[in-house]
C-alpha positions in Angstrom: 69.0 60.3 -4.8 67.3 57.1 -3.9 63.8 56.5 -5.2 61.1 55.0 -3.0 57.7 53.9 -4.3 54.6 53.8 -2.1 51.5 51.8 -3.1 48.7 53.2 -0.9 45.1 53.9 -1.9 44.4 56.3 0.9 45.4 59.6 -0.6 45.9 61.4 2.7 48.3 58.8 4.0 50.1 58.6 0.6 50.6 62.3 0.5 51.9 62.5 4.1 54.4 59.7 3.4 55.5 61.3 0.2 56.1 64.6 1.9 58.1 62.9 4.7 60.2 61.0 2.1 61.0 64.1 0.1 61.9 66.0 3.3 64.3 63.2 4.3 66.1 63.4 0.9 64.4 60.6 -1.0 62.6 60.8 -4.3 59.1 59.5 -3.5 56.6 58.4 -6.0 53.0 57.3 -5.0 50.6 54.8 -6.6 47.0 54.1 -5.6 46.8 50.6 -7.2 49.0 47.9 -8.7 48.4 48.7 -12.4 50.3 51.9 -12.5 52.9 50.7 -10.0 53.9 47.7 -12.2 53.9 49.9 -15.3 56.4 52.3 -13.6 58.6 49.5 -12.1 59.2 48.3 -15.7 60.8 51.7 -16.4 62.6 52.4 -13.1 63.5 50.0 -10.3 63.2 51.8 -7.0 65.5 51.4 -4.0 62.6 50.4 -1.8 58.8 49.8 -1.9 56.3 50.7 0.8 53.3 48.5 0.2 49.9 48.7 1.8 48.0 45.4 2.3 44.5 46.6 1.8 44.2 47.8 -1.8 41.6 47.8 -4.6 42.2 45.1 -7.2 45.4 43.2 -6.4 46.0 43.5 -2.7 49.4 44.1 -1.1 50.1 40.4 -0.5 49.4 39.5 -4.1 51.7 42.3 -5.3 54.4 41.1 -2.8 54.2 37.6 -4.1 54.5 38.8 -7.7 57.5 40.9 -6.9 59.3 38.1 -5.1 58.6 35.7 -8.1 60.4 38.0 -10.5 64.2 37.6 -10.5 64.6 41.4 -11.1 62.6 42.3 -8.0 63.3 39.2 -5.9 65.6 41.1 -3.5 64.0 44.5 -3.7 63.6 45.9 -0.1 59.9 46.0 0.8 58.1 47.3 3.9 54.5 46.4 4.4 52.0 48.8 5.8 49.5 46.8 7.9 46.4 47.5 9.9 47.0 47.9 13.6 46.9 44.6 15.4 46.6 42.5 12.3 48.9 39.6 13.3 47.9 37.4 10.4 48.8 40.1 7.8 52.1 40.7 9.5 53.1 37.0 9.6 51.8 36.3 6.1 53.7 39.3 4.7 57.0 38.2 6.3 56.6 34.6 5.1 56.0 35.8 1.6 59.2 37.8 1.7 58.5 41.3 3.2 61.6 42.7 4.9 59.7 44.7 7.5 56.3 46.0 8.5 54.8 49.1 10.0 51.4 49.0 11.7 48.9 51.9 11.1 48.7 54.5 12.5 52.4 55.1 12.4 54.7 58.0 13.0 56.6 59.3 9.9 59.8 59.5 11.9 59.6 55.8 12.7 58.9 55.0 9.1 61.9 57.0 7.9 64.1 55.2 10.5 62.9 51.8 9.3 63.5 52.8 5.7 67.1 53.9 6.5 67.8 50.7 8.5 66.5 48.5 5.7 68.5 50.3 3.0 71.7 49.9 5.1 71.3 46.2 5.2 70.0 45.7 1.6 71.9 43.4 -0.7 75.1 45.1 -2.0 75.9 45.0 -5.7 78.8 42.6 -5.3 76.6 40.3 -3.3 74.0 40.1 -6.0 76.5 38.4 -8.3 78.0 35.9 -5.9 78.0 32.2 -6.0 78.5 30.3 -2.7 79.3 26.5 -2.8 79.7 23.9 0.0 79.8 20.2 -0.7 76.7 19.4 -2.8 74.8 22.7 -2.3 75.2 25.8 -4.5 73.7 29.2 -3.7 73.7 31.2 -7.0 72.6 34.8 -6.4 73.0 35.6 -10.1 70.1 33.3 -10.8 68.4 33.7 -7.4 68.6 29.9 -7.2 69.7 27.2 -4.8 70.6 23.7 -6.0 71.4 20.5 -4.1 73.2 17.8 -6.3 72.3 20.0 -9.2 68.5 20.0 -8.5 66.8 23.3 -7.9 65.3 23.8 -4.4 62.2 25.9 -4.0 62.6 28.3 -1.1 60.5 31.1 0.3 62.2 34.5 0.3 63.0 34.3 4.0 64.4 30.8 3.7 66.6 32.0 0.9 67.8 35.0 2.9 68.4 32.8 6.0 70.5 30.3 3.9 72.4 33.1 2.3 73.3 34.6 5.7 74.4 31.2 7.1 76.5 30.3 4.1 78.1 33.7 4.1 79.3 33.0 7.6 80.2 29.4 7.0 81.9 27.8 10.0 81.0 30.6 12.4 78.5 30.2 15.2 75.8 32.8 14.8 73.7 33.8 17.8 69.9 33.6 17.5 69.5 37.4 18.0 72.1 38.2 15.4 70.4 36.0 12.8 67.0 37.5 13.6 68.4 41.0 13.2 70.2 40.2 9.9 67.3 38.3 8.3 64.1 39.7 9.8 65.2 43.2 10.8 66.8 45.3 13.5 63.8 45.3 15.8 61.7 42.3 14.7 59.4 41.4 17.5 58.7 37.7 16.5 59.2 34.9 18.9 62.2 32.5 18.6 60.0 29.8 17.1 59.9 31.9 13.9 63.6 31.1 13.4 63.3 27.5 14.5 60.4 27.0 12.0 62.5 28.4 9.2 65.6 26.4 10.1 63.4 23.2 10.2 61.8 23.9 6.8 65.2 24.8 5.3 66.7 21.6 6.5 63.8 19.6 5.1 63.8 21.3 1.7 67.6 21.0 1.2 67.5 17.2 1.9 71.0 15.8 2.3 72.5 19.3 2.6 70.2 20.1 5.5 72.6 18.5 7.9 75.2 21.2 7.2 73.0 23.5 9.4 74.2 22.7 12.9 72.4 23.7 16.1 74.7 25.1 18.8 72.9 24.6 22.1 72.0 27.8 24.0 73.7 29.9 21.4 72.4 29.6 17.8 73.3 27.9 14.6 76.2 27.5 12.2 76.6 26.3 8.6 79.3 23.7 7.8 82.2 22.4 9.8 
């Protein structure tokens, strides 16, 4: 049975979600703040985390940043629970490494659907130990590190995922919609400039290796020859 943690200070919402999780066959555990959550995650790493943004003490974005900065939780699937219409929180969460978001108020069936979709595309055990190399760039998933000419490159979580997807499909032309689905989620509603922005920053940060990311006009992108 897969375990899902929810960090939500509203007891009513927390209990409704926990009931829905258990009814769907998950082992759900709830926390009202970051302190007990981090204490528990030291003992048991969950399959996925549902993370509210507005929390007492450390807010959801601070927790997200801390999780993404720890190699043991860097690829942990995370869904943010955001206030309805809060575009800034949504974009900020995705940029910091959230895999998906659900705006309140939400239906529990939609939430369970998003959880199942995210778990299906989560990193597989064999992928977590892979090392991908091309010319002077090395993608080392064992260390959660990217190097160019042996020098580590600091990437955001989404930039890391984007590079991973492109390198996994080296030499293949990947359509924009397909990339968005794989990296941002099955029904991500962001505009195409989100992908363009991440491609641009990825090229800039990887320096001489940035040229390996090719633009295929009216189609998408490909990595390598």
